C-alpha positions in Angstrom: 8.0 7.9 8.3 5.1 6.7 9.1 5.2 2.6 9.6 3.7 0.1 11.5 5.0 -3.9 12.3 2.3 -6.7 11.9 2.4 -10.2 11.8 2.0 -11.6 8.1 -1.3 -13.6 9.4 -2.7 -10.1 10.3 -2.0 -8.9 7.0 -3.6 -12.0 5.4 -6.8 -11.0 7.2 -6.5 -6.9 6.5 -5.2 -7.6 3.1 -8.4 -8.7 1.3 -10.3 -5.5 3.1 -8.6 -3.7 0.6 -9.9 -3.7 -3.1 -10.0 -1.3 -6.3 -12.6 -2.1 -8.8 -11.8 -0.4 -11.8 -13.8 -0.4 -14.9 -13.0 1.0 -17.9 -13.0 -0.2 -21.8 -16.9 -1.3 -21.7 -18.7 -1.9 -25.3 -20.6 1.3 -24.8 -17.8 4.0 -24.5 -18.9 5.6 -21.6 -16.5 7.0 -18.9 -14.8 4.2 -16.6 -16.1 3.8 -13.4 -13.8 3.5 -10.1 -15.0 2.0 -6.8 -12.1 2.1 -4.0 -12.7 0.3 -0.6 -10.3 -0.3 1.9 -9.9 -1.7 5.5 -8.7 1.7 7.9 -5.7 0.1 9.0 -4.1 0.3 5.5 -4.1 4.2 5.6 -0.7 3.9 6.4 2.6 4.0 4.3 4.8 1.9 4.7 3.6 -1.4 7.5 6.8 -3.4 8.2 5.9 -7.4 8.9 7.6 -9.5 11.3 6.7 -12.7 9.7 7.8 -11.7 6.0 5.9 -13.0 2.7 7.6 -15.6 0.6 7.9 -14.9 -2.6 5.4 -16.1 -4.7 6.0 -19.1 -7.1 5.2 -17.9 -10.5 6.5 -18.3 -14.0 4.6 -16.7 -16.2 4.8 -14.4 -19.5 7.1 -11.2 -20.0 7.1 -8.6 -22.4 8.6 -9.9 -24.8 6.8 -13.2 -24.8 9.2 -14.7 -23.1 9.1 -17.4 -19.8 9.5 -15.5 -16.5 10.6 -17.1 -13.4 9.9 -15.2 -10.9 11.6 -15.9 -7.9 15.0 -16.9 -10.1 14.9 -13.4 -11.9 14.7 -11.6 -8.6 16.7 -13.7 -6.6 19.2 -11.6 -4.6 17.4 -7.9 -6.1 15.7 -5.3 -4.4 11.7 -6.7 -5.5 8.8 -4.5 -5.4 5.5 -6.5 -6.6 1.8 -5.2 -7.6 -0.8 -7.0 -9.0 -2.8 -4.9 -11.6 -4.2 -4.6 -14.8 -3.5 -1.2 -17.9 -6.9 -0.4 -18.5 -7.2 0.7 -14.7 -8.3 4.6 -14.7 -6.7 5.5 -11.5 -5.2 3.6 -8.8 -2.9 1.2 -11.1 -1.4 4.0 -13.1 -1.1 6.6 -10.0 0.8 3.6 -8.0 3.5 3.0 -10.7 3.5 6.2 -11.6 4.7 7.1 -8.0 7.4 4.0 -7.6 8.7 5.3 -11.1 9.2 8.6 -10.3 11.3 8.1 -7.3 13.2 5.4 -8.7 15.0 8.3 -10.8 16.1 9.5 -7.5 18.3 6.8 -6.7 21.7 6.5 -7.9 22.3 4.9 -11.4 23.1 1.5 -9.9 20.4 1.5 -8.0 18.2 1.5 -10.3 19.2 -1.1 -12.3 19.2 -3.4 -9.1 15.9 -2.2 -8.2 13.0 -4.7 -10.1 9.7 -3.3 -10.3 7.6 -6.3 -11.2 3.7 -5.5 -12.6 1.8 -8.6 -12.9 -1.6 -8.1 -15.0 -5.1 -9.0 -13.2 -6.8 -9.0 -16.3 -4.4 -11.4 -18.6 -7.0 -11.4 -21.7 -6.6 -7.9 -22.4 -3.0 -7.1 -20.7 -1.2 -9.5 -23.5 1.9 -8.8 -23.6 2.3 -6.2 -26.6 -0.2 -4.4 -24.5 2.0 -4.3 -21.5 5.0 -3.7 -22.5 2.9 -0.4 -24.7 1.6 0.9 -21.5 4.7 0.1 -19.2 6.7 1.9 -21.6 5.3 5.0 -20.8 6.1 4.4 -17.1 9.1 3.0 -16.9 10.7 0.7 -19.7 12.8 -1.2 -16.7 9.4 -2.7 -15.2 8.8 -6.2 -15.8 5.2 -6.5 -17.0 3.8 -10.3 -16.7 1.0 -12.1 -17.6 -0.6 -15.5 -18.3 -3.1 -17.5 -16.5 -5.4 -16.1 -14.3 -5.9 -18.6 -12.1 -2.2 -19.2 -11.9 -2.1 -15.1 -11.4 -4.8 -15.0 -8.9 -3.3 -17.6 -6.6 0.0 -16.1 -6.4 -1.4 -12.7 -5.1 -3.5 -14.9 -2.6 0.1 -16.2 -1.0 0.3 -12.6 -0.5 -2.6 -11.8 1.1 -3.9 -9.9 -2.2 -7.4 -10.3 -3.5 -8.1 -10.4 -7.2 -11.3 -11.5 -8.6 -11.8 -12.1 -12.3 -12.8 -9.1 -14.6 -16.6 -9.0 -15.2 -18.9 -6.8 -17.4 -20.9 -4.2 -14.8 -23.4 -1.9 -16.4 -21.6 -2.5 -19.8 -17.9 -2.0 -18.9 -15.5 -4.3 -17.6 -14.5 -4.1 -14.2 -11.5 -5.4 -12.7 -11.3 -6.1 -8.6 -7.6 -6.4 -7.3 -5.9 -5.6 -3.5 -3.9 -2.6 -4.3 -0.9 -3.5 -2.3 2.7 -3.5 -2.9 5.3 -5.7 -1.3 8.6 -5.1 -1.3 11.1 -7.6 -1.0 14.8 -8.1 0.6 17.4 -8.6 -1.5 19.1 -10.2 1.4 16.6 -12.7 1.9 13.9 -12.5 -0.7 11.2 -12.1 1.2 8.9 -9.6 1.3 9.1 -7.6 4.4 7.4 -4.4 3.8 3.8 -3.4 2.3 2.3 -0.4 1.2 -1.0 0.9 0.8 -3.2 2.7 -2.4 -2.3 6.1 0.0 2.1 5.7 -0.1 3.0 8.7 -2.1 5.7 9.2 -4.4 7.3 11.2 -1.2 7.1 7.9 0.5 8.5 5.7 -2.0 11.3 8.9 -2.7 11.9 8.2 1.3 11.7 4.7 1.6 13.7 3.5 -1.9 17.2 3.8 -0.6 16.6 1.4 2.3 14.4 -1.3 0.2 17.3 -1.6 -1.9 19.5 -2.1 1.1 17.0 -4.7 2.4 16.7 -2.4 5.1 13.5 -1.5 7.5 12.0 2.0 5.8 
C-alpha cells in the first residue's frame, strides 16, 4: 500500500491546494465543466497523519430532515468523511462509488459498523430530499448532511479542506471544493488517515478492513 506519514500542520498547508471545480446545472443546458488542480504531493493513496485531526463539531441536517450531531452519532465508529455535492459530474460520484463498492467486500457486521458521511458543499441545491435520492443510488447507508454553508465551510476547514460558495461561471453553477476523504478511528475518534482523489476502489478494498479496526493501512 502506498502510504506516507505527515504532520497535521503540513497537511493543512498542502490539502488546501487540492481543489476540484465542478460545474453542472447551468441555465444554458450545456455540458458540465470540470477543472481539477492538485498539489503533486497529494498523488498517493493513504496518507497517515502522525498528528490526527479532531473530528469536526458539526450539527447538520440528514436526508430525513432530522438534526445530526456528527461527533455524537459517529462516536466509537469507524468513519469516512467527504465534502462534495450531488451535481458534481466526476470526482464526487467516482469517490463515493469507489468507497461504496469497497464497503461491500467487508463482512456484514463491519459494513454496519462503518459510517460513511457525505457533507454537501452546495446546500442550496442539495436539500435533504435531493441528497437522499442521490445517495440511494450509491449506498442507502451513507449519511448525507446539509445545512448552513458557513457552518459546513468552517467544519471542512478544521480538516484542511477548502470549499468555496457555489457560483455561476459562463452560465453554469460551479462548486470548488477539496477532494480529500478523511478516515476517523473507532478507537480515538480522530482523523488519522487521508485519501486524495486518486485513491482507487482497490485502495479502499485493501484499506477498509484495517480502517474499521482503527489500524493504520
